[in-house]
C-alpha positions as CSV (number, residue, x, y, z in Angstrom):
1,X,4.6,3.5,0.8
2,X,3.8,3.8,-2.9
3,X,0.3,2.7,-4.0
4,X,-0.5,-0.1,-6.4
5,X,-2.2,0.9,-9.7
6,X,-4.5,-1.1,-12.0
7,X,-3.0,-1.6,-15.4
8,X,-4.3,1.3,-17.5
9,X,-5.8,-0.9,-20.3
10,X,-7.8,-2.9,-17.7
11,X,-9.6,-0.1,-15.9
12,X,-11.7,2.9,-16.9
13,X,-11.4,4.6,-13.5
14,X,-9.6,7.9,-12.9
15,X,-6.2,7.7,-11.3
16,X,-4.4,9.2,-8.4
17,X,-5.6,12.8,-8.7
18,X,-9.1,11.6,-8.2
19,X,-8.2,9.5,-5.2
20,X,-6.5,12.5,-3.5
21,X,-9.3,14.9,-4.4
22,X,-11.9,12.8,-2.8
23,X,-10.5,13.5,0.7
24,X,-11.5,17.2,0.3
25,X,-15.1,16.3,-0.1
26,X,-17.6,15.5,2.7
27,X,-19.5,12.8,0.8
28,X,-17.6,10.4,-1.4
29,X,-19.4,9.7,-4.7
30,X,-16.7,9.0,-7.3
31,X,-14.7,5.7,-7.6
32,X,-10.9,5.4,-7.2
33,X,-8.3,3.8,-9.4
34,X,-8.7,0.6,-7.4
35,X,-12.4,0.0,-8.1
36,X,-11.8,-3.0,-10.4
37,X,-9.9,-4.8,-7.7
38,X,-13.0,-5.1,-5.5
39,X,-15.0,-6.9,-8.3
40,X,-16.3,-10.3,-7.1
41,X,-14.7,-9.9,-3.7
42,X,-16.5,-12.2,-1.3
43,X,-16.9,-9.9,1.7
44,X,-17.9,-12.8,4.0
45,X,-14.4,-14.0,3.7
46,X,-12.8,-10.6,4.6
47,X,-11.2,-10.2,8.0
48,X,-11.4,-6.7,9.5
49,X,-8.4,-5.5,11.4
50,X,-8.5,-2.1,13.2
51,X,-5.2,-0.4,14.1
52,X,-6.1,2.4,16.6
53,X,-5.6,3.4,20.2
54,X,-6.6,0.7,22.6
55,X,-9.4,2.6,24.2
56,X,-11.0,3.2,20.8
57,X,-10.4,0.0,18.9
58,X,-13.5,-1.9,19.8
59,X,-15.9,1.0,19.2
60,X,-14.3,1.8,15.8
61,X,-14.5,-1.8,14.8
62,X,-18.2,-1.9,15.8
63,X,-18.8,1.3,13.9
64,X,-17.2,-0.1,10.8
65,X,-19.3,-3.3,10.9
66,X,-22.4,-1.2,11.3
67,X,-21.6,0.9,8.2
68,X,-21.1,-2.2,6.1
69,X,-24.3,-3.8,7.5
70,X,-26.4,-0.6,6.7
71,X,-25.0,-0.7,3.2
72,X,-26.2,-4.3,2.8
73,X,-22.7,-5.6,2.8
74,X,-22.1,-7.4,6.1
75,X,-18.6,-8.4,7.1
76,X,-17.9,-11.4,9.4
77,X,-18.2,-10.5,13.1
78,X,-15.1,-10.0,15.0
79,X,-16.2,-12.9,17.2
80,X,-16.9,-15.2,14.3
81,X,-15.6,-18.7,14.8
82,X,-14.5,-19.2,11.2
83,X,-10.9,-19.6,10.3
84,X,-9.2,-16.3,9.5
85,X,-9.3,-16.0,5.7
86,X,-6.3,-14.8,3.6
87,X,-8.1,-11.6,2.7
88,X,-7.7,-8.8,5.2
89,X,-9.2,-5.2,5.3
90,X,-6.9,-3.1,7.6
91,X,-8.2,0.2,8.9
92,X,-5.5,2.4,10.4
93,X,-6.5,5.3,12.6
94,X,-3.6,5.5,15.0
95,X,-2.1,8.9,16.0
96,X,1.5,8.3,17.1
97,X,3.1,10.8,19.6
98,X,6.2,12.6,18.4
99,X,8.1,13.2,21.6
100,X,11.7,14.1,20.6
101,X,11.2,16.8,18.1
102,X,7.6,17.9,18.5
103,X,6.2,17.5,22.0
104,X,2.4,17.4,22.2
105,X,2.2,16.6,18.5
106,X,1.3,13.4,16.7
107,X,2.0,11.8,13.4
108,X,-1.3,10.7,11.9
109,X,-1.8,8.8,8.7
110,X,-5.4,7.4,8.2
111,X,-5.6,4.6,5.7
112,X,-7.7,1.6,4.6
113,X,-6.0,-1.3,2.7
114,X,-7.2,-4.6,1.3
115,X,-4.6,-7.4,1.4
116,X,-5.1,-10.6,-0.4
117,X,-3.5,-13.3,-2.7
118,X,-1.8,-12.0,-5.8
119,X,0.4,-13.7,-8.5
120,X,3.6,-12.0,-9.5
121,X,3.8,-11.7,-13.3
122,X,7.6,-11.9,-13.2
123,X,7.9,-15.2,-11.2
124,X,4.4,-16.8,-11.5
125,X,4.5,-17.2,-7.7
126,X,1.8,-16.2,-5.2
127,X,2.1,-13.8,-2.2
128,X,-0.1,-11.7,0.0
129,X,-0.1,-8.0,-1.2
130,X,-2.2,-4.9,-1.2
131,X,-4.9,-4.7,-4.0
132,X,-7.0,-1.7,-2.8
133,X,-5.7,1.3,-0.9
134,X,-7.1,4.7,0.2
135,X,-5.1,7.0,2.4
136,X,-5.3,10.7,3.3
137,X,-1.6,11.5,3.6
138,X,0.7,11.7,6.6
139,X,0.0,14.7,8.9
140,X,1.8,16.2,11.9
141,X,-0.9,17.9,14.1
142,X,-2.1,18.3,17.6
143,X,-4.0,15.5,19.4
144,X,-6.7,13.9,17.3
145,X,-10.0,13.7,19.1
146,X,-12.6,10.9,18.9
147,X,-14.9,12.7,16.6
148,X,-12.1,13.4,14.1
149,X,-11.1,9.8,14.0
150,X,-14.7,8.7,13.5
151,X,-15.1,11.1,10.6
152,X,-11.9,9.7,9.0
153,X,-13.3,6.2,9.5
154,X,-16.5,7.1,7.7
155,X,-14.6,8.6,4.8
156,X,-12.4,5.6,4.3
157,X,-15.1,3.0,4.7
158,X,-17.6,4.8,2.5
159,X,-15.0,5.1,-0.2
160,X,-14.4,1.3,-0.2
161,X,-18.2,0.7,-0.3
162,X,-18.6,3.1,-3.2
163,X,-15.9,1.2,-5.1
164,X,-17.3,-2.2,-4.2
165,X,-20.9,-1.4,-5.1
166,X,-19.8,0.2,-8.4
167,X,-17.6,-2.8,-9.4
168,X,-20.3,-5.3,-8.5
169,X,-23.3,-3.4,-9.8
170,X,-23.8,-5.8,-12.8
171,X,-22.4,-9.3,-11.9
172,X,-21.0,-11.0,-15.0
173,X,-22.8,-14.0,-16.3
174,X,-21.3,-17.2,-15.1
175,X,-19.5,-15.6,-12.2
176,X,-20.4,-15.9,-8.5
177,X,-22.3,-13.3,-6.8
178,X,-20.0,-11.0,-4.8
179,X,-22.0,-11.5,-1.6
180,X,-22.1,-15.3,-1.9
181,X,-19.6,-17.2,0.1
182,X,-17.2,-18.9,-2.3
183,X,-15.4,-22.2,-1.8
184,X,-12.9,-22.3,1.1
185,X,-9.5,-20.9,0.2
186,X,-7.5,-23.2,2.4
187,X,-6.0,-25.0,-0.5
188,X,-4.7,-21.7,-2.0
189,X,-3.2,-20.9,1.4
190,X,-1.4,-24.2,1.6
191,X,0.0,-23.8,-1.9
192,X,1.2,-20.2,-1.3
193,X,4.9,-20.0,-1.4
194,X,7.0,-18.3,1.3
195,X,7.3,-14.7,0.3
196,X,11.0,-14.7,0.3
197,X,11.1,-17.6,-2.2
198,X,8.3,-16.2,-4.3
199,X,10.1,-12.9,-5.1
200,X,13.2,-14.6,-6.5
201,X,15.2,-11.5,-6.1
202,X,18.5,-13.2,-7.1
203,X,17.1,-13.6,-10.6
204,X,16.7,-9.9,-11.2
205,X,19.3,-8.7,-13.7
206,X,18.0,-5.6,-15.4
207,X,16.3,-2.6,-13.8
208,X,14.8,0.8,-14.6
209,X,15.1,3.4,-11.8
210,X,13.2,6.5,-10.8
211,X,14.4,8.8,-8.0
212,X,12.3,11.5,-6.2
213,X,14.6,13.7,-4.0
214,X,13.7,17.3,-5.0
215,X,16.6,19.3,-6.4
216,X,19.0,16.3,-5.8
217,X,17.1,13.8,-7.8
218,X,19.5,13.7,-10.8
219,X,22.6,13.4,-8.7
220,X,21.2,10.8,-6.4
221,X,19.9,8.8,-9.4
222,X,23.4,8.7,-11.0
223,X,24.8,7.5,-7.7
224,X,22.2,4.9,-7.3
225,X,22.6,3.5,-10.8
226,X,26.4,3.3,-10.2
227,X,25.8,1.4,-6.9
228,X,23.4,-1.0,-8.5
229,X,25.6,-1.7,-11.6
230,X,28.6,-2.3,-9.4
231,X,26.6,-5.0,-7.8
232,X,26.1,-6.7,-11.1
233,X,22.7,-5.3,-12.2
234,X,22.3,-3.5,-15.5
235,X,20.4,-0.3,-16.2
236,X,17.6,-0.6,-18.8
237,X,19.3,2.2,-20.7
238,X,22.3,-0.1,-21.4
239,X,20.4,-3.1,-22.7
240,X,17.7,-4.1,-25.1
241,X,14.7,-6.0,-23.9
242,X,11.6,-5.8,-21.7
243,X,12.6,-7.9,-18.8
244,X,13.6,-5.0,-16.5
245,X,12.0,-4.5,-13.2
246,X,11.1,-1.0,-11.9
247,X,13.0,0.3,-8.9
248,X,12.1,3.5,-7.1
249,X,14.0,5.6,-4.6
250,X,12.1,8.2,-2.6
251,X,13.7,10.7,-0.2
252,X,11.0,13.2,0.3
253,X,11.0,16.1,2.8
254,X,7.9,18.2,3.6
255,X,8.0,21.3,5.8
256,X,5.6,21.3,8.8
257,X,6.4,24.7,10.2
258,X,2.7,25.3,11.1
259,X,2.9,22.5,13.7
260,X,6.6,21.9,14.3
261,X,8.8,24.8,13.3
262,X,12.1,23.9,11.7
263,X,11.2,20.3,11.2
264,X,10.1,18.2,8.2
265,X,8.2,15.0,7.6
266,X,10.9,12.8,6.0
267,X,9.7,9.8,4.0
268,X,12.4,7.5,2.7
269,X,12.0,4.3,0.9
270,X,13.3,1.9,-1.8
271,X,10.7,-0.1,-3.8
272,X,10.6,-2.9,-6.3
273,X,7.5,-2.1,-8.3
274,X,6.1,-4.7,-10.7
275,X,2.9,-6.2,-12.1
276,X,0.8,-8.7,-10.2
277,X,-2.5,-10.4,-10.9
278,X,-5.2,-10.7,-8.4
279,X,-5.4,-14.4,-7.9
280,X,-9.2,-14.6,-7.6
281,X,-9.5,-12.2,-10.6
282,X,-6.7,-13.0,-13.0
283,X,-7.9,-10.4,-15.6
284,X,-7.2,-7.6,-13.1
285,X,-3.5,-6.6,-12.9
286,X,-1.9,-4.0,-10.6
287,X,1.5,-2.3,-10.4
288,X,2.5,-3.0,-6.8
289,X,5.4,-2.9,-4.4
290,X,6.4,-6.5,-4.0
291,X,9.6,-5.5,-2.0
292,X,10.2,-2.4,-0.1
293,X,12.1,-0.8,2.8
294,X,10.7,2.5,4.1
295,X,10.3,4.7,7.1
296,X,8.7,8.0,8.1
297,X,10.5,10.4,10.4
298,X,10.0,13.9,11.9
299,X,13.5,15.5,11.8
300,X,15.4,18.7,11.0
301,X,15.9,19.2,7.2
302,X,18.5,16.8,5.8
303,X,21.5,17.8,3.7
304,X,22.4,16.2,0.4
305,X,25.2,14.2,2.2
306,X,22.6,12.8,4.7
307,X,20.3,11.9,1.8
308,X,23.2,10.1,0.0
309,X,23.9,8.1,3.2
310,X,20.3,7.1,3.4
311,X,20.3,6.2,-0.2
312,X,23.3,3.9,0.2
313,X,21.7,2.2,3.2
314,X,18.4,1.6,1.4
315,X,20.1,0.2,-1.7
316,X,22.5,-2.0,0.3
317,X,19.5,-3.4,2.1
318,X,17.9,-4.4,-1.2
319,X,21.1,-5.9,-2.5
320,X,21.6,-7.9,0.7
321,X,18.1,-9.2,0.4
322,X,18.8,-10.1,-3.2
323,X,22.0,-12.0,-2.3
324,X,20.3,-13.9,0.6
325,X,17.0,-14.2,-1.2
326,X,15.2,-12.7,1.8
327,X,12.7,-9.8,1.6
328,X,12.2,-6.9,4.0
329,X,8.7,-6.1,5.1
330,X,7.1,-4.4,8.1
């Protein structure tokens, strides 16, 4: 999945290169591009979700809570009786076995994501979406031991804490303290529209398109533009105006010969990328994927014809969602 970016004029943080470089260091000191999105976040309303092997989940959750507590930023206990808030911090440390093509290997993609209420600039509607994200990249490797998983946990959580403390170092006058519990958000939850309705895909008429598919990017882009225009959409190159949405097609293959000879990690996806405002912080805007269809596979290298078939499938899924006003999400 592509990552959401704060609007450049509203943040002074470095962008993606900084985020990726942080993984190579043992101690994380710099902030990420998403630092502003943690400003005035009420941590006591954040629900922690840990996605990990069953035998490790509880210990990893306890370790996460301990790190936050030692930093002076306690999260609600997993056993708290409070109603689950609409703000969720999801820690994913879940090695998945690859049985068919790479026996004894796993697909491993550590990540930490904050999901909360955002307002879509295009429609004015409110949905749940990612506002902070840190990930280390998808890996194919041998079994991941407990110590390695714990080290990844520490890296991810400490990066979030670094961003949070930096963003909330000097609370703005007249704003609530970030650690103070704010008013219940139940009314916001009741008013939140169904995500399918909020996206209003049927109203999209104009698009800009980017395609990432290595040496076939240009050819596949031409095919994609033709497919979309045949469905009644117009390319931004053919019209005047600024009401176009951004569509992105990614068909990325990465060789993994060191761990699985003759195979690739194949990431395929189609994304609607647009501006959203953090509902609790309307001055902070992000570029985010409000609609997407994606998957990650470990397979033999794909030919251009196979990529073209996947491209047609992804675009057709989007067009079907647009016609039926239904979104596709994991």
